[in-house]
TILO-508270 format. One record per residue (C-alpha): x, y, z; residue in three letters. Coordinates in Angstrom, 3 decimals, decimal comma. Layout:
BEGIN
       east      north         up   residuo
          X          Y          Z       Ala
...
***
This chain:
BEGIN
       east      north         up   residuo
     32,295    -69,654     14,863       Met
     30,119    -67,248     12,501       Ile
     30,682    -63,718     12,383       Ile
     28,361    -60,503     10,868       Ser
     29,307    -57,061     11,260       Val
     27,187    -53,836     11,518       Lys
     29,860    -51,414      9,924       Lys
     30,244    -48,328     11,605       Asn
     31,650    -45,772      8,599       Asn
     33,860    -44,105     11,021       Arg
     35,253    -46,919     13,050       Val
     39,048    -46,812     13,205       Arg
     40,714    -43,698     14,092       Met
     38,562    -41,151     12,510       Ile
     35,341    -39,262     13,177       Ser
     33,927    -37,152     10,627       Val
     31,377    -35,552     13,053       Thr
     33,987    -34,864     15,865       Leu
     37,038    -34,015     13,283       Phe
     35,391    -33,157      9,953       Gly
     38,141    -35,107      7,941       Ile
     41,448    -33,115      8,662       Ile
     43,030    -32,142      5,208       Leu
     45,718    -29,781      5,932       Ala
     45,190    -28,414      9,554       Met
     48,489    -29,095     11,084       Met
     50,620    -26,051     10,595       Met
     53,229    -25,423     13,309       Cys
     52,081    -21,599     13,804       Gly
     50,410    -20,475     16,740       Thr
     49,078    -17,145     18,522       Asp
     49,848    -18,446     21,729       Val
     53,045    -15,887     21,797       Phe
     51,263    -12,676     20,564       Ala
     51,209     -9,369     22,604       Ala
     47,663     -8,638     21,001       Ser
     44,651    -10,374     20,999       Lys
     41,653     -9,447     18,722       Pro
     38,153     -8,242     20,849       Ala
     34,562     -7,154     20,006       Ala
     32,172     -5,250     21,941       Ser
     28,281     -6,242     22,094       Gly
     25,042     -4,384     23,543       Thr
     22,154     -6,227     24,497       Ala
     19,068     -6,270     22,358       Lys
     16,644     -6,907     25,380       Thr
     16,841     -8,080     28,811       Ala
     18,942    -11,065     28,432       Ser
     20,418    -14,117     30,355       Val
     23,955    -14,953     30,657       Ile
     24,607    -18,695     31,366       Arg
     27,241    -20,512     32,458       Ala
     28,176    -22,592     29,308       Ser
     27,059    -21,772     26,001       Ala
     23,450    -23,594     26,353       Ser
     20,224    -22,599     27,074       Val
     20,078    -25,266     29,670       Ser
     23,251    -24,134     31,611       Ser
     22,635    -22,265     34,957       Ala
     22,307    -18,733     34,682       Gln
     25,203    -16,585     35,837       Val
     23,348    -12,885     35,412       Lys
     20,643    -10,881     33,680       Thr
     21,528     -8,053     31,504       Leu
     18,874     -5,113     31,245       Ser
     18,214     -3,978     27,413       Lys
     20,881     -1,395     26,145       Gly
     23,960     -3,101     28,989       Lys
     27,075     -3,041     26,672       Lys
     29,951     -5,213     27,372       Phe
     33,118     -6,602     25,755       Ser
     33,225     -9,870     23,826       Ile
     36,356    -11,969     24,108       Lys
     35,462    -15,043     22,108       Ala
     32,778    -16,602     19,720       Glu
     31,457    -19,993     20,434       Tyr
     29,533    -22,129     17,955       Phe
     28,022    -25,138     19,069       Thr
     26,337    -26,531     15,931       Ala
     28,116    -28,448     13,138       Lys
     27,087    -26,375     10,202       Lys
     23,995    -24,489     11,159       Ser
     24,166    -20,837     10,377       Met
     21,529    -19,741     12,697       Lys
     22,578    -17,326     15,371       Ala
     21,073    -19,050     18,227       Lys
     23,700    -21,598     17,448       Tyr
     26,415    -18,920     17,861       Lys
     27,520    -17,669     21,457       Trp
     29,452    -14,696     22,924       Tyr
     32,101    -15,107     25,567       Tyr
     32,012    -12,163     28,290       Ile
     34,999    -12,396     30,377       Ser
     33,891     -9,626     32,838       Ser
     30,933    -11,907     33,829       Tyr
     32,293    -15,219     33,238       Lys
     29,485    -16,506     31,096       Gly
     28,023    -17,083     27,509       Tyr
     25,560    -15,183     25,840       Ile
     23,454    -16,252     22,814       Arg
     24,363    -14,162     19,792       Ser
     20,897    -13,389     18,403       Asp
     20,309    -11,506     21,699       Leu
     23,502     -8,752     20,994       Val
     24,163     -6,318     18,685       Lys
     27,984     -6,810     17,623       Tyr
     30,404     -4,685     16,451       Ala
     34,433     -5,081     16,177       Asp
     36,459     -3,685     18,989       Ser
     40,128     -4,697     18,585       Val
     41,202     -5,965     15,328       Thr
     44,641     -7,552     14,675       Val
     46,577     -8,351     11,722       Ser
     48,063    -11,686     10,798       Gly
     49,285    -13,752      8,195       Lys
     48,442    -17,228      6,784       Thr
     51,324    -19,715      7,085       Thr
     50,166    -22,025      4,728       Ala
     47,466    -22,183      1,859       Ala
     44,165    -22,326      3,810       Val
     40,539    -22,767      3,257       Asn
     37,963    -19,787      4,313       Ile
     34,826    -20,884      5,765       Arg
     31,389    -19,343      6,762       Thr
     31,525    -20,928      9,986       Gly
     34,004    -21,886     12,783       Ala
     34,006    -25,693     11,948       Gly
     35,127    -28,019      9,154       Trp
     31,493    -28,617      7,823       Ser
     30,728    -25,067      6,945       Tyr
     31,078    -24,112      3,493       Ala
     34,640    -23,236      1,875       Lys
     34,191    -19,701      0,276       Lys
     37,752    -19,105     -0,826       Ala
     41,245    -20,487     -0,592       Val
     44,289    -18,269      0,594       Tyr
     47,898    -18,515     -0,296       Lys
     50,315    -19,046      2,080       Lys
     51,731    -15,408      3,156       Gly
     47,895    -13,881      2,566       Lys
     47,448    -11,088      4,960       Ser
     44,226    -11,180      7,055       Val
     42,488     -8,874      9,756       Lys
     41,564    -10,815     12,631       Val
     38,504     -9,328     14,823       Val
     37,987    -12,189     17,059       Leu
     38,905    -15,755     18,373       Thr
     36,257    -18,175     17,855       Ala
     35,871    -21,926     18,809       Tyr
     34,264    -25,060     16,961       Asp
     31,514    -27,168     18,755       Arg
     34,738    -29,471     19,295       Asn
     36,814    -26,461     21,111       Gly
     39,327    -25,947     18,398       Glu
     40,523    -22,789     17,952       Lys
     39,592    -20,498     14,905       Trp
     39,661    -17,004     13,849       Tyr
     37,078    -14,870     12,864       Lys
     38,115    -12,364      9,887       Ile
     36,789     -9,217      8,372       Lys
     37,219     -9,322      3,955       Val
     35,274     -5,996      3,010       Gly
     31,651     -5,973      4,911       Ser
     31,567     -9,897      5,595       Lys
     32,879    -12,578      8,149       Tyr
     34,572    -15,568      7,687       Tyr
     36,788    -17,864      9,879       Tyr
     40,022    -19,428      9,492       Val
     41,622    -22,116     11,354       Ile
     43,648    -20,613     14,038       Ala
     46,905    -22,614     13,413       Arg
     47,187    -21,444      9,733       Tyr
     47,662    -17,851     11,141       Val
     50,673    -16,173     12,516       Lys
     49,282    -12,703     14,625       Leu
     51,384     -9,431     14,765       Ser
     52,450     -8,358     17,878       Ser
     50,335     -5,020     17,164       Thr
     46,578     -4,098     17,250       Ser
     44,202     -1,412     15,991       Ser
     40,760      0,184     17,183       Lys
     37,883     -0,653     15,129       Ala
     37,130      3,021     15,443       Ser
     39,605      5,622     16,566       Ser
     37,528      9,217     15,205       Ser
     37,803     11,071     18,540       Thr
     40,957     12,213     20,391       Lys
     39,700     10,791     23,119       Lys
     39,605      7,050     21,702       Ser
     43,130      7,717     19,697       Ser
     44,600      8,489     23,097       Ser
     43,268      5,629     24,359       Ser
     44,771      3,461     21,873       Thr
     48,114      4,898     21,917       Asn
     48,071      4,661     25,878       Lys
     46,594      0,741     25,077       Ser
     49,538      0,226     22,764       Ser
     51,990      1,631     25,013       Ser
     50,669     -0,508     27,944       Ser
     50,718     -3,611     25,601       Ser
     53,747     -2,980     24,452       Ser
     54,898     -2,578     28,132       Lys
     53,759     -5,727     29,234       Asn
     54,931     -7,714     25,842       Ser
     58,284     -6,596     27,042       Ser
     57,581     -7,450     30,469       Ser
     56,394    -10,916     29,122       Gly
     59,538    -11,532     27,016       Asn
     61,466    -10,950     30,308       Ser
     59,244    -13,426     32,077       Ser
     59,432    -15,783     29,218       Asp
     63,563    -15,568     29,557       Ser
     63,495    -16,166     33,265       Ser
     60,674    -18,654     33,317       Ser
     62,441    -20,732     30,682       Ser
     65,559    -21,002     33,340       Gly
     66,337    -25,028     34,140       Ser
     64,998    -24,249     37,601       Ala
     61,426    -24,008     35,983       Thr
     61,756    -26,430     33,015       Phe
     64,628    -28,951     33,794       Lys
     65,505    -31,588     31,741       Gly
     63,737    -29,482     28,685       Phe
     65,912    -28,647     25,534       Pro
     65,821    -24,926     24,620       Ser
     63,511    -25,352     21,726       Ser
     61,253    -26,774     24,176       Tyr
     61,247    -23,944     26,587       Thr
     59,701    -20,872     25,013       Lys
     56,520    -22,591     24,471       Lys
     56,396    -24,001     27,614       Leu
     56,809    -20,656     29,066       Ala
     54,078    -18,890     27,209       Ala
     52,074    -21,616     28,372       Leu
     53,104    -21,352     32,278       Lys
     52,392    -17,648     32,173       Lys
     48,917    -18,187     30,287       Ala
     48,184    -21,057     32,831       His
     50,079    -20,640     35,939       Pro
     49,106    -23,750     37,883       Lys
     50,042    -25,843     34,884       Trp
     53,215    -27,739     35,489       Glu
     55,271    -29,666     32,944       Phe
     57,854    -32,664     33,490       Val
     60,438    -33,416     31,386       Ala
     60,278    -37,581     30,505       Val
     63,550    -38,712     28,952       Asn
     63,046    -41,406     26,247       Thr
     66,781    -42,105     26,395       Gly
     66,608    -42,427     22,701       Leu
     68,254    -40,690     19,656       Asp
     65,485    -38,505     17,876       Trp
     66,915    -40,052     14,420       Ser
     66,927    -43,423     15,605       Asp
     63,458    -43,659     17,397       Ala
     62,027    -41,876     13,756       Val
     63,807    -44,956     11,981       Ser
     61,926    -47,511     13,871       Arg
     59,002    -45,886     13,859       Met
     58,776    -44,933      9,842       Thr
     59,829    -48,735      9,094       Asp
     56,655    -49,882     10,115       Arg
     54,496    -48,643      7,418       Thr
     51,174    -50,095      8,729       Gly
     51,762    -48,283     12,140       Thr
     51,449    -44,710     10,686       Asn
     48,308    -44,060      8,975       Leu
     46,450    -41,047      7,185       Val
     43,031    -41,062      5,872       Tyr
     42,627    -40,761      1,836       Thr
     41,686    -36,983      1,851       Thr
     45,050    -35,928      3,563       Phe
     47,281    -34,012      0,681       Pro
     49,803    -36,220     -1,119       Tyr
     52,501    -34,758      1,030       Ser
     51,320    -36,633      3,775       Tyr
     51,614    -39,960      2,178       Arg
     54,052    -42,441      1,960       Ser
     55,351    -43,344     -1,242       Val
     57,639    -46,284     -0,070       Glu
     58,039    -49,649     -1,325       Lys
     54,809    -51,638     -0,735       Gly
     52,569    -48,173     -0,041       Cys
     52,428    -46,687     -3,121       Tyr
     52,648    -47,605     -7,079       Asn
     54,864    -44,720     -8,525       Tyr
     53,974    -45,501    -12,266       Leu
     50,011    -45,529    -11,781       Thr
     49,954    -43,133     -8,753       Asn
     47,898    -45,406     -6,757       Arg
     48,298    -45,705     -2,783       Tyr
     48,097    -49,218     -1,173       Thr
     45,078    -49,334      1,516       Pro
     46,603    -50,400      4,788       Lys
     43,288    -50,686      6,871       Asp
     39,993    -50,828      4,744       Gly
     39,947    -48,453      1,497       Ala
     40,661    -45,181      2,898       Lys
     43,452    -45,522      5,460       Phe
     47,242    -45,151      3,996       Ile
     50,695    -45,157      5,038       Ala
     51,768    -41,845      6,445       Ala
     55,173    -40,278      4,997       Ser
     58,045    -39,798      7,157       Glu
     57,656    -36,359      7,005       Gly
     54,399    -36,573      8,452       Cys
     55,488    -39,098     11,223       Val
     58,208    -36,570     12,023       Lys
     55,447    -33,697     12,361       Phe
     53,236    -35,672     14,591       Tyr
     55,817    -37,340     16,628       Met
     58,062    -33,776     17,685       Asp
     56,477    -33,061     20,920       Pro
     57,429    -29,003     20,390       Arg
     54,883    -29,002     17,518       Asn
     51,989    -29,677     20,223       Trp
     52,892    -27,056     23,038       Leu
     50,049    -24,952     22,823       Asp
     47,098    -24,702     25,097       Asp
     45,072    -27,376     23,028       Thr
     47,064    -29,982     22,124       His
     49,413    -30,490     24,937       Val
     46,431    -32,364     26,408       Phe
     48,171    -35,374     24,599       Met
     50,765    -35,516     27,465       Phe
     48,144    -35,612     30,205       Glu
     48,487    -38,318     32,307       Asp
     45,383    -40,945     31,583       Asn
     44,534    -41,824     35,314       Arg
     41,358    -41,178     37,176       Tyr
     41,330    -37,873     39,025       His
     37,770    -37,897     40,756       Ser
     37,871    -34,015     41,787       Ser
     36,823    -33,175     38,558       Tyr
     36,191    -35,991     36,071       Gln
     32,872    -36,456     36,782       Thr
     29,934    -38,298     34,802       Arg
     28,257    -34,792     34,118       Ser
     31,437    -34,075     32,225       Met
     31,280    -37,314     29,886       Val
     27,597    -36,314     29,371       Glu
     28,566    -32,813     27,585       Thr
     31,293    -34,478     25,888       Met
     28,763    -37,302     24,168       Thr
     25,655    -35,510     23,823       Lys
     24,610    -34,408     20,372       Gly
     27,797    -36,729     19,371       Arg
     26,909    -39,850     20,101       Asn
     23,452    -40,965     21,287       Ser
     25,025    -44,601     22,240       Tyr
     28,072    -43,278     24,506       Leu
     25,769    -40,690     26,007       Tyr
     23,146    -43,443     27,365       Lys
     26,282    -45,244     28,570       Asn
     28,225    -42,392     30,388       Ser
     28,014    -43,671     34,061       Gly
     29,799    -46,812     32,358       Ser
     33,113    -44,305     32,054       Phe
     32,624    -43,474     35,600       Val
     32,443    -47,035     36,922       Thr
     35,248    -47,652     34,597       Ala
     37,570    -45,162     36,079       Ala
     36,900    -45,877     39,643       Lys
     37,550    -49,613     38,683       Asn
     40,680    -49,417     36,833       Tyr
     42,263    -46,104     37,431       Asn
     41,854    -44,179     34,180       Ile
     40,200    -41,149     33,093       Ser
     36,373    -41,041     31,932       Pro
     37,381    -37,931     29,856       Val
     40,187    -39,737     28,239       Tyr
     37,754    -42,963     27,526       Leu
     34,918    -40,618     26,502       Ala
     37,354    -39,079     23,872       Ala
     39,119    -42,186     23,021       Lys
     35,378    -43,856     21,959       Ala
     34,342    -40,672     20,115       Leu
     37,589    -40,739     18,148       Glu
     36,781    -44,758     17,315       Glu
     33,207    -44,484     16,779       Gln
     31,856    -41,457     15,296       Gly
     28,314    -40,878     15,926       Thr
     27,823    -44,747     15,349       Gly
     28,611    -47,855     17,310       Ile
     30,575    -50,966     16,174       Asn
     28,415    -54,035     16,599       Ser
     28,064    -57,415     14,895       Gly
     27,069    -60,541     15,971       Thr
     29,369    -63,616     16,794       Val
     27,944    -67,509     17,014       Ser
     24,283    -66,067     17,348       Gly
     25,150    -63,175     20,159       Arg
     25,230    -59,525     19,501       Lys
     28,496    -57,680     20,730       Val
     29,793    -54,321     20,611       Tyr
     33,414    -52,741     20,462       Asn
     33,627    -49,313     21,628       Val
     37,400    -48,939     21,876       Phe
     37,501    -51,083     18,756       Asn
     40,387    -53,109     20,348       Ile
     41,573    -56,150     18,588       Gly
     40,414    -54,250     15,393       Ala
     43,980    -54,656     14,059       Tyr
     44,416    -53,075     10,339       Asp
     44,071    -55,067      6,989       Ser
     43,038    -54,005      3,667       Ala
     39,630    -55,078      4,199       Ser
     38,979    -53,466      6,888       Gly
     39,580    -53,915     10,813       Gly
     35,911    -53,886     12,291       Ala
     35,242    -57,533     11,610       Ser
     38,732    -58,440     13,553       Asn
     37,475    -55,844     16,505       Gly
     34,061    -57,702     16,400       Ile
     35,853    -60,965     16,875       Arg
     37,918    -59,882     19,612       Tyr
     34,861    -58,645     21,426       Ala
     32,888    -61,614     20,804       Gly
     35,617    -64,526     22,086       Ser
     37,471    -65,208     24,829       Gly
     36,441    -64,216     28,523       Ser
     39,457    -62,011     29,616       Ser
     38,483    -58,498     30,266       Tyr
     34,616    -58,984     30,906       Leu
     34,439    -60,745     27,296       Arg
     32,174    -61,406     25,575       Pro
     31,108    -57,772     25,415       Trp
     27,446    -58,344     24,891       Thr
     26,160    -54,684     25,967       Ser
     27,558    -51,340     25,109       Ile
     27,923    -51,116     29,026       Asp
     30,486    -54,389     29,207       Lys
     32,314    -52,895     26,054       Ala
     33,018    -49,648     27,923       Ile
     34,420    -51,442     31,248       Arg
     36,138    -54,306     29,850       Gly
     37,781    -52,079     26,976       Gly
     38,972    -49,919     29,946       Ala
     40,313    -52,660     31,427       Lys
     42,429    -53,728     28,682       Tyr
     43,599    -50,208     28,139       Ile
     44,585    -49,926     31,741       Ala
     46,515    -53,008     31,814       Ser
     47,900    -53,104     28,485       Asn
     48,664    -49,375     27,971       Phe
     48,546    -47,533     31,204       Ile
     50,544    -50,070     32,781       Ala
     52,915    -50,389     29,863       Asn
     54,558    -46,965     30,276       Asn
     51,967    -45,778     27,928       Gln
     49,554    -43,276     30,166       Ser
     48,992    -40,165     27,614       Cys
     47,688    -40,376     24,418       Ala
     50,805    -39,390     22,988       Tyr
     52,548    -42,363     24,063       Leu
     49,493    -44,642     23,254       Glu
     50,547    -44,348     19,498       His
     54,419    -43,416     19,880       Phe
     55,872    -46,158     22,136       Asn
     58,753    -44,511     23,059       Val
     59,377    -45,223     26,822       Met
     60,083    -49,102     26,627       Asn
     63,748    -48,766     24,783       Gly
     64,318    -48,587     21,132       Leu
     63,273    -52,203     20,133       Gly
     59,685    -51,377     21,042       Lys
     59,097    -48,031     19,027       Val
     56,626    -48,534     16,463       Gly
     55,073    -51,422     18,037       Thr
     52,268    -51,753     20,418       His
     50,117    -48,872     19,099       Val
     46,576    -48,350     19,903       Tyr
     45,552    -46,373     17,193       Met
     47,301    -46,478     13,956       Thr
     46,183    -43,248     12,663       Ala
     49,291    -41,000     13,215       Val
     47,100    -37,945     14,191       Tyr
     44,832    -39,672     16,675       Ala
     46,902    -38,258     19,939       Pro
     46,204    -34,729     17,980       Arg
     42,218    -35,320     18,067       Asn
     42,148    -37,028     21,419       Thr
     43,673    -33,869     22,564       Ser
     40,886    -31,305     21,423       Val
     38,374    -33,253     22,606       Ser
     40,025    -33,332     26,012       Thr
     40,583    -29,936     26,387       Ala
     37,428    -28,835     25,287       Ser
     35,601    -30,951     27,964       Ser
     37,968    -28,902     30,430       Tyr
     37,013    -25,842     29,365       Lys
     33,543    -26,126     29,424       Arg
     33,566    -27,342     33,133       Tyr
     36,173    -24,695     34,358       Lys
     39,006    -27,096     35,425       Ile
     40,960    -25,626     32,412       Tyr
     43,110    -23,557     34,444       Asp
     43,215    -26,005     37,654       Lys
     46,360    -28,050     38,540       Lys
     47,238    -30,306     35,539       Ile
     50,534    -31,764     35,157       Val
     51,694    -33,093     31,426       Phe
     54,767    -35,526     31,033       Tyr
     56,213    -34,424     27,918       Ile
     59,159    -36,570     26,079       Pro
     62,265    -35,416     25,339       Val
     64,830    -36,931     22,916       Tyr
     68,710    -36,985     22,236       Lys
     70,127    -34,822     19,338       Asn
     66,808    -33,403     18,549       Met
     67,022    -30,959     15,563       Pro
     67,261    -27,132     16,068       Ser
     63,576    -26,414     15,422       Ser
     60,168    -28,169     15,309       Ala
     59,759    -30,534     12,445       Cys
     57,708    -28,724      9,762       Lys
     54,096    -29,769      8,760       Val
     54,314    -31,316      5,431       Pro
     52,641    -29,382      2,446       Ser
     48,633    -28,564      2,014       Ser
     49,268    -28,424     -1,705       Ser
     47,321    -30,707     -4,071       Trp
     49,780    -30,124     -6,471       Lys
     52,828    -31,364     -4,734       Lys
     53,775    -34,735     -3,966       Asp
     56,471    -37,031     -2,756       Asn
     56,776    -38,885     -5,793       Asn
     60,606    -38,902     -6,279       Tyr
     61,167    -41,797     -8,453       Tyr
     62,440    -42,240    -12,122       Leu
     60,582    -43,653    -14,443       Lys
     63,362    -44,095    -16,974       Thr
     66,799    -43,920    -16,566       Leu
     69,480    -44,730    -19,283       Lys
     73,075    -44,227    -20,252       Val
     74,631    -44,022    -24,054       Thr
     77,810    -44,671    -24,788       Ala
     79,960    -45,510    -27,869       Gly
     76,437    -46,022    -29,633       Gly
     74,519    -48,158    -27,502       Arg
     72,040    -47,485    -24,861       Thr
     71,756    -48,866    -21,370       Tyr
     68,442    -48,941    -20,122       Thr
     68,535    -49,405    -16,720       Lys
     64,889    -48,274    -15,421       Ile
     62,503    -48,996    -17,994       Ser
     58,572    -47,684    -17,398       Ser
     57,298    -50,861    -17,900       Ser
     57,653    -52,036    -14,074       Ser
     58,583    -50,514    -11,006       Gln
     62,397    -50,253    -10,113       Asn
     63,460    -49,459     -6,611       Tyr
     67,054    -49,750     -7,233       Thr
     69,270    -46,886     -6,752       Lys
     72,691    -47,912     -7,801       Ser
     73,652    -49,000    -11,228       Phe
     76,905    -50,009    -12,995       Thr
     77,919    -50,001    -16,623       Val
     80,690    -50,862    -18,172       Tyr
     82,122    -49,863    -21,621       Val
     85,211    -50,343    -23,839       Asp
     88,801    -48,027    -23,207       Arg
     87,608    -45,870    -26,396       Asn
     84,513    -44,333    -25,290       Val
     85,615    -41,123    -23,918       Ser
     82,114    -40,025    -22,866       Ser
     78,505    -40,903    -22,015       Val
     74,941    -38,908    -21,702       Thr
     72,973    -39,662    -19,173       Ile
     69,139    -39,276    -19,578       Ser
     66,132    -39,623    -16,905       Ala
     62,389    -38,921    -16,698       Gly
     60,547    -38,426    -13,642       Ala
     57,393    -40,240    -12,679       Ala
     55,687    -37,785    -10,755       Ser
     52,562    -35,952    -12,307       Arg
     53,377    -32,906    -10,386       Thr
     56,471    -31,196    -11,787       Ser
     59,551    -33,292     -9,919       Ala
     62,643    -32,198    -11,271       Lys
     65,787    -34,354    -12,450       Val
     69,364    -33,493    -12,161       Ser
     72,771    -34,894    -12,808       Gly
     71,975    -35,979    -16,448       Thr
     73,367    -34,765    -19,983       Gly
     76,638    -35,851    -21,511       Lys
     79,654    -36,974    -19,341       Lys
     83,407    -37,176    -19,527       Ser
     85,223    -40,464    -18,745       Leu
     88,351    -40,852    -16,911       Ser
     90,227    -44,483    -17,328       Gln
     88,498    -46,824    -14,440       Gly
     85,536    -46,207    -12,501       Thr
     83,474    -42,601    -12,882       Asn
     80,955    -42,064    -10,320       Thr
     77,866    -39,874    -11,423       Phe
     74,797    -38,923     -9,154       Lys
     71,235    -38,557    -10,716       Val
     68,846    -36,645     -8,339       Val
     65,296    -36,546     -8,520       Cys
     63,564    -34,006     -6,491       Thr
     59,744    -34,327     -5,868       Ala
     57,327    -31,693     -5,790       Ser
     57,378    -31,874     -2,353       Ser
     60,984    -31,129     -1,882       Gly
     61,560    -35,024     -1,376       Leu
     65,084    -36,019     -2,721       Lys
     65,717    -39,412     -4,224       Arg
     69,606    -40,037     -5,377       Thr
     70,514    -42,155     -7,846       Tyr
     74,405    -43,441     -8,306       Thr
     75,616    -44,233    -11,589       Val
     78,618    -45,954    -12,114       Lys
     80,399    -46,177    -15,784       Val
     83,769    -48,223    -15,422       Val
     85,739    -47,721    -18,752       Arg
     88,234    -50,179    -19,453       Gly
     91,805    -49,609    -19,447       Ser
***
């Protein structure tokens, strides 16, 4: 069999266009509980059209006369990185429509203070492709003037710095519960502000009461208390949404252990900061500071802390990422071809031209076309994975069979697409690749208790022995990325607030709070190894760890004569980012076995404990 592969540079789990190579974007903070929200005001510069969506081709909702004033709830960017005003739209909630920003005279109205929850990039627009202007440290105060959304539906905040506006990803910022008017020069506006603040306080108090009662067992049956606050906030914001606790029957620690034991199952891109990366044996050389590729040259193993963060359902109970828990079966009433076209238009021309194939597959195999399109975009980016097998050109839209290898999985996927006869193979057209791939996913995942994006990666509903196996996409952040596309599409089609049921896994003996996001600082890493470890006793030095080769042993024994009353333990850290070593120095000895602990703490906070036993003769 002769195979040639046309590689798609964005094949396997990451789309530069769709997701912008996420660097350190996953912070646990969210503004879903904020009592106040930023807002702006606008005035029509000329007679202007309000449209049903942020596109000049969408239906007209209303026409505004010149000078008409209105409130602006949010800002939407429709371009990848263009700063032209025609690619920025304002959402007017009173008309339930959008107006192009170049037709509006903009003014700040209600601002909300906030603080960054980690080091974060400040950009010129809402999107990862916009220019970076500064880096704010954790705890930096910001002035939020409006909520913004990038072209993929990711939430950002528009902030004001002096007289200029910049943008920061919303998950990096925690908003305060108080707001202020942009202008309050008159008694009337001051009074209005006070009244608004009083009302806001009253509503906030009422909200807290509602959250408390809503978090009762009757509403959120089966959920641990650490879930219910966020679920109550979601329920309050989206009353038609329903949340079902799915009992995995697994102990949290056991499930995490099984998941992290398989280092090739959880990968991150090489642009992720060091704290996201595994330093375990086979994944990293702690002496040369080099990470071992697991899929092509750019995907490496994720750290345990990274896996825990993405695996903990509580980190994703916000109004975008909760869609990773939506059941992926077909809902014909709203999952339409036009929705798929909206998702793919301008992102991937190959998929856009085959939008109808997603719906055909949905009808044939009872699988969501929105989910399929989001998955295809996640896998393909702007291109399409194709190649030649025995003289026939074949395609693999979902990269099925493209199992990970150091040389890359693309050729494996093309080999699968061109061989066999199951699932409509060979996939000699994009249409067949979509329909056959959908049949494969429906048969092997939805029918295997892996019916949502979360369960496709974290296979936790088939017993402990299956955890870490049968993983669709090995990028540990894949469920998160898929949820962004789905939520964005639902918002555009105004089905976001319809009845949607989310099936959310729960585990036994979970930590009291959600697992924290790894550090986004490039000055921190997980290298917690010792480069050298020596024990000096009675004029002799015992070298237990040498810098000449890697040594993963954690326990050592040294035997000394009975007349040796003390030893000196010396050690050096391998990390190049300020790891700390404790437990060294001069140690007094008693007769028999003396046990000493040497701890190497990585700059990320990860600890590795070495045990040194010194046996003194009697």
